[in-house]
VEXPAMAR-515404 format. One record per residue (C-alpha): residue in three letters; x, y, z. Coordinates in steps of 0.02 Angstrom, whole numbers, plus 50000, padded with zeros to 5 digits. Layout:
// residues N
ALAXYZ;...
// end
This chain:
// residues 983
UNK499094924148524;UNK497574916448605;UNK495924924948615;UNK496174937048761;UNK494474932448826;UNK494954914348848;UNK494904908349028;UNK495404924349120;UNK496714921349253;UNK495604928549388;UNK494174916749347;UNK495314901749341;UNK496154906749502;UNK494454909349585;UNK493944891849531;UNK495544884849607;UNK495264894049772;UNK493454888349781;UNK493924870249745;UNK495274870349878;UNK494094878050006;UNK492694865649973;UNK493854850649978;UNK494584856850142;UNK492834858650217;UNK492364841150158;UNK493914833750240;UNK493354839750412;UNK491474837450390;UNK490604827250525;UNK488964823750435;UNK488424816250268;UNK490134808550240;UNK489574796650102;UNK488794810149994;UNK490214822350025;UNK491544809649979;UNK490664806949812;UNK490644825749786;UNK492494826849831;UNK492954813949699;UNK492074824149566;UNK492864840449625;UNK494614833249617;UNK494314829049434;UNK493734846949403;UNK495274853449491;UNK496434844049375;UNK495474850049223;UNK495534868149284;UNK497404866949312;UNK497654860649136;UNK496584874649063;UNK497594887549159;UNK499224880149099;UNK498654882148919;UNK498034899648956;UNK499724904649024;UNK500714897848878;UNK499554904348743;UNK499474921848818;UNK501374922448844;UNK501694920948657;UNK502844905948676;UNK501864897348539;UNK500984903248385;UNK499114900548365;UNK497974898548218;UNK496304907248198;UNK495374891848139;UNK494514883548227;UNK494054897948345;UNK494214895848532;UNK492534893648620;UNK492004910648690;UNK490714902248801;UNK492064894948913;UNK492054910149027;UNK490184908649057;UNK490404890149088;UNK491744893449220;UNK490704906949305;UNK489244894849320;UNK490424881749389;UNK491034894249518;UNK489244897149575;UNK489014878349599;UNK490614877849701;UNK489954891649813;UNK488424881049846;UNK489544866149883;UNK490534876550007;UNK488954881650100;UNK488374863650113;UNK490074857450172;UNK490144870750307;UNK488374866550361;UNK488914848450384;UNK490174854450514;UNK488844862050627;UNK488444850450772;UNK487024859950854;UNK485214858450800;UNK485604842550704;UNK484234829450693;UNK483654815650577;UNK482584826450464;UNK483974839450448;UNK485204825850398;UNK484004818950269;UNK483694836250195;UNK485544840450186;UNK485974823550107;UNK484664826849974;UNK485404844049938;UNK487144836449916;UNK486484823149798;UNK485554836349698;UNK487144846749690;UNK488124831749624;UNK486814829649487;UNK486934848149442;UNK488834847349432;UNK488724831849321;UNK487494840749206;UNK488594855949201;UNK490124845949154;UNK489114836949021;UNK488504853448949;UNK490254857648887;UNK491314843748810;UNK492874847148912;UNK493894833548826;UNK493444840548656;UNK493834857948720;UNK495584853048776;UNK495844844348610;UNK495324860348522;UNK496634869748622;UNK497954857548562;UNK497504861648383;UNK498004879648417;UNK499744875048476;UNK500914872948328;UNK502494869648429;UNK502254851248473;UNK503864850248574;UNK503254864048689;UNK501564855448700;UNK502424840148772;UNK503304851348900;UNK501624858348950;UNK500934840848974;UNK502334835749092;UNK502094851749190;UNK503704861149150;UNK502704876949119;UNK501334873849245;UNK500454887549338;UNK501454885249499;UNK499834884249598;UNK500034873149751;UNK498454866249828;UNK499224866050001;UNK499654884449990;UNK497924889149933;UNK497154878550068;UNK497944890050197;UNK499704883950234;UNK500774899150263;UNK502454890850232;UNK502104886450051;UNK501824904750009;UNK503494910650078;UNK504994904649978;UNK506354897150083;UNK508164902550074;UNK508564887349972;UNK507234891449843;UNK507794892449664;UNK506684907549638;UNK507634922149560;UNK507684935049700;UNK508314952149653;UNK509304963949761;UNK508204978449813;UNK508944994849752;UNK508365009249859;UNK508885022649734;UNK509325015449564;UNK510785023949479;UNK510145038549376;UNK510755037649196;UNK510715050349056;UNK509865065249140;UNK511315076249191;UNK511355086749033;UNK509475090149041;UNK509575094749225;UNK511035106449194;UNK510145114949050;UNK508565117349153;UNK509545124749298;UNK510385136749178;UNK508705142149108;UNK508025145649281;UNK509575155149333;UNK509595165749174;UNK507765170549192;UNK507815175949375;UNK507755194449331;UNK506645192949177;UNK504775191649150;UNK504815173649089;UNK504415162549237;UNK503765146449160;UNK504765131249107;UNK504305114149042;UNK504895096349016;UNK504125086348875;UNK504385067948835;UNK503585051148809;UNK502775041448949;UNK504145032549045;UNK505525044348987;UNK505975049749164;UNK505125066849173;UNK504535064649353;UNK506245058949411;UNK507075073949330;UNK505805085749408;UNK506145078249580;UNK508015080749555;UNK507685098749508;UNK506595101349662;UNK507955094549776;UNK509425103049689;UNK510485114949793;UNK510255128849666;UNK508345128749674;UNK508365126149862;UNK509465141449886;UNK508395152249770;UNK506815148249869;UNK507535144450042;UNK506345156850127;UNK504875154350010;UNK503575141949954;UNK504095126249861;UNK502525117249803;UNK502295100549714;UNK500735093649631;UNK500465078049526;UNK499035082349407;UNK498685066149307;UNK497445063349165;UNK495825065249264;UNK496225076949408;UNK495105082349550;UNK495415100949567;UNK494685100849741;UNK495945087749796;UNK497365097349713;UNK496875113349803;UNK496835104149969;UNK498585097449935;UNK499175115249905;UNK498345120850066;UNK499265107550166;UNK500955112550095;UNK500715131250118;UNK499895129750289;UNK501345119350351;UNK502535133350301;UNK501545147650379;UNK500945136850526;UNK499095140050500;UNK497565128950509;UNK496225130050375;UNK494605120450358;UNK494795112550186;UNK492925108550177;UNK492505126850141;UNK492895127449954;UNK492635146249935;UNK493735150150084;UNK495085138550018;UNK495125147449849;UNK495255164649927;UNK496595158950049;UNK497645150849913;UNK497545166149802;UNK498075177649943;UNK499475166350002;UNK500285164949831;UNK500045183449799;UNK500985187849958;UNK502425175449950;UNK503705170449821;UNK503445152749760;UNK504095138849649;UNK502675127749585;UNK503105110649514;UNK501695102949410;UNK501995084849360;UNK501065075149224;UNK499885088249152;UNK498695082549014;UNK497695091348880;UNK496075088848975;UNK496555100549117;UNK497905112049046;UNK496815126448991;UNK496035130249160;UNK497355122549274;UNK498165138249345;UNK496475146449370;UNK495795131149461;UNK497345130949572;UNK496995149249615;UNK498695155149555;UNK498535174149543;UNK498895181149371;UNK499945195149442;UNK501095182549527;UNK501635175549358;UNK502615191149317;UNK503675191849475;UNK505145180749521;UNK504015165649546;UNK504275150549434;UNK503125136749372;UNK503925120949303;UNK502815108249214;UNK503035090849141;UNK501945083949003;UNK501935072248855;UNK501345086148740;UNK502115102748690;UNK500385109848658;UNK499975107348842;UNK501505117448891;UNK501015130848766;UNK499275132048845;UNK500125134849012;UNK501115149248940;UNK502815140748927;UNK503815149148787;UNK504675137248663;UNK506455142048717;UNK506005136648895;UNK505435119148844;UNK506665104848862;UNK506355089048759;UNK506775072948853;UNK507895062348742;UNK507965043448735;UNK509485035648816;UNK510955031548704;UNK511425013448676;UNK512815014248807;UNK511705023148933;UNK510325010348903;UNK511504995948932;UNK512155003849092;UNK510405005849163;UNK509864988749100;UNK511364980249183;UNK510944988049351;UNK509234979849351;UNK509564963749254;UNK511164958449344;UNK510974964249525;UNK511874949249599;UNK513464953249502;UNK513404972149531;UNK512834975649355;UNK514134964449272;UNK513524952049140;UNK513684934049205;UNK514724922149100;UNK513244910549068;UNK512294923948969;UNK512684928348789;UNK513114946848788;UNK512534949648610;UNK510794942748648;UNK510684952448811;UNK511154968648722;UNK509864965448587;UNK508534963048722;UNK509084979648796;UNK509044988348625;UNK507254982548597;UNK506764994148741;UNK507095008848627;UNK508085019148753;UNK506535021948862;UNK507035021149047;UNK505405013549110;UNK505464999548980;UNK507304996449017;UNK506994994849204;UNK505474983349196;UNK506224972049063;UNK507874971649155;UNK507024966649316;UNK505984953549224;UNK507604945549165;UNK508494947049333;UNK509054929849392;UNK508734921749222;UNK510324912349177;UNK509734900949035;UNK510174907148860;UNK508574899948786;UNK507534910748903;UNK508464926248843;UNK508184920848663;UNK506334918648697;UNK506224936048777;UNK507094943448625;UNK505904934348508;UNK504384940948603;UNK505004958848593;UNK505444957348409;UNK503734949948367;UNK502934966448412;UNK502924974948242;UNK502234991048318;UNK503714992248438;UNK502504998448570;UNK502885000048754;UNK501494987548793;UNK502504972648733;UNK503914977048854;UNK502704979048998;UNK501834962848951;UNK503474953548963;UNK503724959849140;UNK501914956449188;UNK501984938449124;UNK503634935549213;UNK502764937849381;UNK501824921449354;UNK503484912249334;UNK504084915549511;UNK504084898749602;UNK503054899449762;UNK501994914049703;UNK501324910049530;UNK499804919049465;UNK499304926249636;UNK500694939349631;UNK500244943649453;UNK498414946149498;UNK498874956449652;UNK499784968349536;UNK498304968549419;UNK497124973449560;UNK498094989749582;UNK497274995849421;UNK495674997649523;UNK496405013549597;UNK496445029749501;UNK497945035049398;UNK499395042849497;UNK498495039349662;UNK499565037049816;UNK499025019549867;UNK499125014550050;UNK499914997350063;UNK498694992250199;UNK497194996150090;UNK497894986649941;UNK498184971550052;UNK496404972150118;UNK495784970549939;UNK497014956349907;UNK496404947150062;UNK494624949450003;UNK495034942349833;UNK495894927249911;UNK497534931849827;UNK498464931849993;UNK497904919750127;UNK498544908950267;UNK498684912450454;UNK499404929950422;UNK499034936050245;UNK499714953450286;UNK501464946250301;UNK501284938650129;UNK500654955250063;UNK502214963850131;UNK503284951750032;UNK502254954449875;UNK502484973249885;UNK504364971349904;UNK504404959849752;UNK503394972249648;UNK504534986349703;UNK506064975749660;UNK505384973649484;UNK505064992449464;UNK503194989149446;UNK502745000549592;UNK503625016049656;UNK503755016049847;UNK503515033249924;UNK503765029450108;UNK504495014350196;UNK504645009950379;UNK506225005850476;UNK506164987850415;UNK506054992750233;UNK504214988050218;UNK503234998350093;UNK502015010550177;UNK501285018650023;UNK501695018949838;UNK501175023849663;UNK500975014349502;UNK501765023449356;UNK500385030649246;UNK501035020949095;UNK500955004649192;UNK499255009249261;UNK498565012249087;UNK499294995749028;UNK498504986249174;UNK496814994649164;UNK496564993748976;UNK497674980048906;UNK497444967149044;UNK496014970949163;UNK494754976649034;UNK495174965548886;UNK495724949548971;UNK495114948649150;UNK493314955149140;UNK493644969949253;UNK492794986849240;UNK493984999349320;UNK493415017449303;UNK494025026249460;UNK493975045249464;UNK493205047349291;UNK491885060249341;UNK490475047549314;UNK488795053849377;UNK487645039249337;UNK487955021149378;UNK488455012549214;UNK487424996849239;UNK487464991549057;UNK489364993449042;UNK489624983849205;UNK488604968949147;UNK489614952849141;UNK491124959649235;UNK491774951049390;UNK492674966149465;UNK492014983849465;UNK492894999349528;UNK491975015949519;UNK492895024449661;UNK492965043449678;UNK491585047549554;UNK489915056849573;UNK488715042249590;UNK487125045549688;UNK486295028449680;UNK486465010649620;UNK484955005549515;UNK483874991549583;UNK483914982949414;UNK485804980849422;UNK486134962349431;UNK487844954849457;UNK487744936049488;UNK489604933149458;UNK490364948949532;UNK491764946449658;UNK492274964349698;UNK491274980649704;UNK492244996449749;UNK491195012149768;UNK492255021849894;UNK492345040649874;UNK490625043249795;UNK490165056049926;UNK488365058049866;UNK487945039449863;UNK486535037049988;UNK485865019549961;UNK486275001749908;UNK484604993349865;UNK484254976649946;UNK483874969649773;UNK485684972949722;UNK486314964249879;UNK485234949149840;UNK485954947749665;UNK487794948149716;UNK487874930249779;UNK489744928149743;UNK490354945049810;UNK491974944549910;UNK492484962949924;UNK491304977549958;UNK492004995049988;UNK490745008850026;UNK491935020550118;UNK491765039350105;UNK489965038450045;UNK488365045950118;UNK487575029250165;UNK486475030650319;UNK486235011850337;UNK486604994950262;UNK485194983750196;UNK484674970950325;UNK484994957050201;UNK486864960850195;UNK487074944550291;UNK486594935250133;UNK488304939350060;UNK488954922650123;UNK490604923850031;UNK491034941650082;UNK492814942750147;UNK493154961550154;UNK491894974850207;UNK492474993050217;UNK491365006950285;UNK492635020450329;UNK492035038350353;UNK490185034550326;UNK488725041150430;UNK488085023650470;UNK487655022350655;UNK487225003950670;UNK487644988050578;UNK486264975350543;UNK486224960450659;UNK486394949450505;UNK488224954650490;UNK488564940450612;UNK488124927750477;UNK489604933250369;UNK490634918250423;UNK491974921050290;UNK492254939350336;UNK494094942750373;UNK494164961850359;UNK492924973750443;UNK493494991750425;UNK492425005050510;UNK493775018250534;UNK493115035750566;UNK491295030550540;UNK489825036850645;UNK489505019550715;UNK488785020250893;UNK488815001750934;UNK489284985150861;UNK488004970950855;UNK488244956850979;UNK488224944950831;UNK489984950650790;UNK490574936650904;UNK490064924450766;UNK491364931350643;UNK492564917350679;UNK493634920950525;UNK493904939450564;UNK495744944350559;UNK495654963450545;UNK494484974650644;UNK494644993550635;UNK493535004750743;UNK494835018450758;UNK494235036650772;UNK492425031150784;UNK491985045950894;UNK490215040250931;UNK490645022250978;UNK490195020051161;UNK490635002051201;UNK491244985851128;UNK490234969651138;UNK491004956251247;UNK490964944051102;UNK492494952351026;UNK493534943151156;UNK493004927051070;UNK493734931850901;UNK495234920450917;UNK495764922950735;UNK495934941850758;UNK497684948250721;UNK497474966950691;UNK496404977850805;UNK496274996750804;UNK495235004850940;UNK496185021150953;UNK495435038550943;UNK493665033050986;UNK493525046151123;UNK491805040951188;UNK492265022651200;UNK492065018051384;UNK492995002551438;UNK492755004851624;UNK490875007751629;UNK490484990651559;UNK488794982851587;UNK488454964551562;UNK488834959551384;UNK490064973951361;UNK491934972051343;UNK493194977351474;UNK494914982251414;UNK495714968251514;UNK494614955551424;UNK495694958251271;UNK496954946351347;UNK496004931851268;UNK496514937951095;UNK498144928451099;UNK498414929050910;UNK498514948050899;UNK500034954550807;UNK499544972950794;UNK498574982750925;UNK498165001250934;UNK497205005551091;UNK496665020951186;UNK495925020251360;UNK495335034251472;UNK494365025151605;UNK495155008851659;UNK496895004151718;UNK497714989951623;UNK498044975751743;UNK499314961851748;UNK498834947251638;UNK498154956651490;UNK499744956851386;UNK500554940951450;UNK499574929951331;UNK499914940851177;UNK501524932051131;UNK501274935050944;UNK501214953950964;UNK502384963550848;UNK501704981450847;UNK500904989651000;UNK500205007351008;UNK499515012351179;UNK498665028551230;UNK498325025151414;UNK497765040651508;UNK497675033751686;UNK499115021351682;UNK500565025251800;UNK501515009051777;UNK501584996951631;UNK501124978951671;UNK502654967951695;UNK501904954151589;UNK502194965051435;UNK503954957751431;UNK503174941251375;UNK502894948951203;UNK504584943051140;UNK504174946550957;UNK503794965050987;UNK504604976050854;UNK503694992750874;UNK503135001151036;UNK502225017851041;UNK501725024551212;UNK500655039751250;UNK500415038851438;UNK500305056151522;UNK500315048551699;UNK501685035951668;UNK503005038151803;UNK504295024951760;UNK504765012051629;UNK505604997051707;UNK507334991751648;UNK506594974751606;UNK505794982751452;UNK507534983651375;UNK507524964951345;UNK506544965251181;UNK507804957751060;UNK506774961850905;UNK506294979750952;UNK506644991450805;UNK505535006550837;UNK505115015750999;UNK504115031651018;UNK503735039751186;UNK502415053151162;UNK501605064651290;UNK502295055351440;UNK502215071051548;UNK502705063151715;UNK504115052351649;UNK505775058651719;UNK506975044951669;UNK507215034351514;UNK507775016251538;UNK509435010251464;UNK508765008251288;UNK510515007051217;UNK510414988551258;UNK509144985851120;UNK510294978950987;UNK509044980350844;UNK508314997550883;UNK508325008450727;UNK507135022850769;UNK506975031750937;UNK505795046550956;UNK505485055451121;UNK504135068551099;UNK503275079751227;UNK504105072451381;UNK504455088951472;UNK505105081851636;UNK506575072051566;UNK508135081251627;UNK509475070151553;UNK509765053451470;UNK510795039451546;UNK512655041551516;UNK512645023751449;UNK511785030451293;UNK513455036351228;UNK514555021951285;UNK515495011251160;UNK514354997951087;UNK512765007451130;UNK511355008051002;UNK512274997450873;UNK510894999550741;UNK510065016050785;UNK509805026750629;UNK508585040350685;UNK508575049150854;UNK507315063250885;UNK506995073251043;UNK505535085451030;UNK504845096951166;UNK505875090151309;UNK505815106951396;UNK506885102351548;UNK508215092451455;UNK509875100351503;UNK511155089551417;UNK511455075451296;UNK512645061451341;UNK514405062051274;UNK514715049551135;UNK516225038251142;UNK517045031650986;UNK516105016250928;UNK514415021850997;UNK512965025850881;UNK513935018950732;UNK512445019750611;UNK511575035850667;UNK511035045550512;UNK509775058450574;UNK509805068150738;UNK508385080350773;UNK508275091650926;UNK506715102750932;UNK506095114851066;UNK507245109451205;UNK507465126651284;UNK508475120851434;UNK509765111651329;UNK511455119951349;UNK512395113551199;UNK512585099851071;UNK514265091551105;UNK515495091850961;UNK515615072950967;UNK513945072050877;UNK514695081050727;UNK516045067650719;UNK514855052950700;UNK515445043850545;UNK513725039750475;UNK512865056350515;UNK511915063550367;UNK510725076250445;UNK510865085750608;UNK509395097450637;UNK509155109250783;UNK507585120050804;UNK506945131350941;UNK508445128551058;UNK509105146151087;UNK510535141551205;UNK511185128051089;UNK511085139650939;UNK512045153151031;UNK513475141051066;UNK513425134450888;UNK513625152050819;UNK515305152650906;UNK515745135550834;UNK515165139550658;UNK516905137550584;UNK517075120150660;UNK515345114950602;UNK515685120150423;UNK517215108950417;UNK516125093550447;UNK515925089250263;UNK515255071950295;UNK513655078950369;UNK512575082150217;UNK511285093650298;UNK511505105550444;UNK509955115350492;UNK510005128150632;UNK508445137950671;UNK507925148550819;UNK506205152850748;UNK504705151050861;UNK503795134750830;UNK501985135250885;UNK501235119750962;UNK500145111650830;UNK498425106250884;UNK498085087750887;UNK496765089350753;UNK498075096750638;UNK499115081150666;UNK497585071150615;UNK497265081750460;UNK499055080250400;UNK499525062850452;UNK498145050550472;UNK496935052950329;UNK496175035950295;UNK496825023650422;UNK497685007950367;UNK498284992250449;UNK499904983050463;UNK501604985250536;UNK502055002650594;UNK500945012250473;UNK500155024750589;UNK501745027450687;UNK502785029050528;UNK501565041850460;UNK501785052050619;UNK503675050850597;UNK503475056250417;UNK502465071250476;UNK503855076450594;UNK505105073950454;UNK504035085150342;UNK504085098750474;UNK505965097050479;UNK506105097250290;UNK505035112550269;UNK505915122150405;UNK507595117150336;UNK507065123850166;UNK506245139850222;UNK507225145750373;UNK508985152550371;UNK510055154250526;
// end
């Protein structure tokens, strides 16, 4: 194998991005053409050399060829590339300056020409300082397989990096239907193999101990053995659900470096939701007392996943589990990789179940599901079965290894590729899991149309802490900042990347929206450790130490790294002496005691692209923040900063500005100069009073959140301030969340927003929606909270792409339009619309709602009846929820006969429940309905701030995130009531 320090993929990819950007700027420059053309010629030569270096890097690191140790590879190559990257940054600045037409005169032209000529001389000297030809020749000496070397030279194993794609063309990044790229079928719930006996044994143990003192049980097994999956199956099993149907069922993922405060807050959320209480989680002492009392009073089942030696001894005490509660009928079930951990938690040996490796037949069954998705798990004729089985056997019966290797081989039909994969796995004499994960990681770079960018996007996930629930929107903001996803709409590319990573079992989606887009996800702790230590730290010059309880900034350890993540630690300051001339990403979010970023540090970070200071105690940003000319992503969520420096306007490359829930009072007028800005979030900025008019000039803006900023006055605009109707100039918007309490939205605002896909409107004074909204033909999600809205015109039923509608708090709305005409509508939620008496009879006609899957009606107090459903209507409805509709007389039996119905849930509807009691025998015969929940318990109205506490957390962009989180919250209410409340 090559020296892992040789030409890290991130450095090489950064060089490629920088070259493409500079060349693009030169192509459109209007000044100093002669000098810039000479510079372009030199840069094109560098680009070819960089591509060749990266091709060698890929092959040498993949293990396709053997390497010798003599002569050694030049370790100075990384420094050389970093210095080259700095020169390219200077070239980019000069090329952009040559595009500025104002303030241009003879002396300015002479000065700029001289700078370009000096830059050319510096690049020439830099190239001469390292004999690149001799270097490439030295690489060839390391490759012993000359036949493969020839293949490299002709580009068969190139890096799949396309200059046009990196220069910003969206089409090149999205594979067409005719692409030869191996696309795998997405499996929502992969077939579970080999766990039934363990599950049965565990259920028997729990059942046999119900009337005994022993109340603790454990699962032990290697990382990737399937412990978490088995624990989830146990949690959802009918037997456990029935034992604790009226009690607390609590789940916590502990991980290697847990934050006990965060774990306690998670417990508070789960218990408070059951008992319908609100508790201020910021009062630590009060939280501990409340938790102790709650678990002392109520029977509970506590599921603790992934417990490590570092936290086992004090875990139950830190979680405030009362000692007396451990001797009642409560149970605690724990998973760990170590029996000693379970012993420390008081699990007796007879109550510990050892997770066994899969048998050869079980392994092959699971492997086939993932490796051969296009043939339903059947081995294609073109693949040698013996070789495929040997590849499977090299996974050692470990489910995680089987899945990731299987997905890495999905779509591979050439026998020689299978032989190579087998050889790579066999070459690992230690038979470690890392070699299997490495095979899957390297396979990401082989996907045509994606190349190394997808691989590096996956690598960036190691910047988060282990077992963290990662919001897809946040991950994509980092990817945009790194330049890994680009083009007119990088978020759309990010959505595709997440689906690909989920397909390959490299991330575990937790929630998805109605279109199957990933909302949030986890990275398996084994994969996370592999990324953070085997790849990021050793090969890619990254220093990722999130949530490691670090109290002092590790300046010495960070030296020389290009990406630093110290999120969720205890840092109080960044030392002035910290210098980072080559750093591209600095993530310090979650250091709640961090009060200052010295201006000296800002000055040193000349190549910085991503800066995240969210959830810190920063009172202000240094005025020289505008010197970060290459900054693409700036996040300042939940910080007490009140004003941004005027110099922010000089950040011409800034694409993401995230100020969600900050104390910002006003935005600088210079924000109008951020011509590259694509994402702006000022949601829940409670002190923000107005928006500068210049925002209407941000023609690249695609995602805007201005919701929840309660003091934001649109109507009382002075000169230079933005009116809500001025937003009509933002004709590239695709996602808009907006609240308005002072100005009526007029005709003409929405008519120009023809790219709009997701629209969330909280319009207090609006009685009628503008007719020009129908021009948004691409609209897929519509969320309306309009308390004075009287009517929705029938013309709004012409959105052909509409998949998600939510009407919330429309108190004066009496009639719902014929929404059954929306042929692609999948989710329909009508919440807090008390004056709706009935729905159109057309709702239940044959052919109505052909794709509707979820229908929820909550707090429609005057609703008297639901439409009768004809055969052929609502053919795909899976979930029906009726909550607090006191006037509703009954739920027609036709709803129980819906062929696709899986869950029918009725809460707080006394008249309906009375009728259903008489029809109980009929209901119980409806075997095809998996879950029937009937509850007449009183459901208190939750305060809005409780919605915020439970649902919103840290805001994120893209698609239907916020709306989907609200739906998930409602679903959580339903789930908890269905678990805890009997009829």
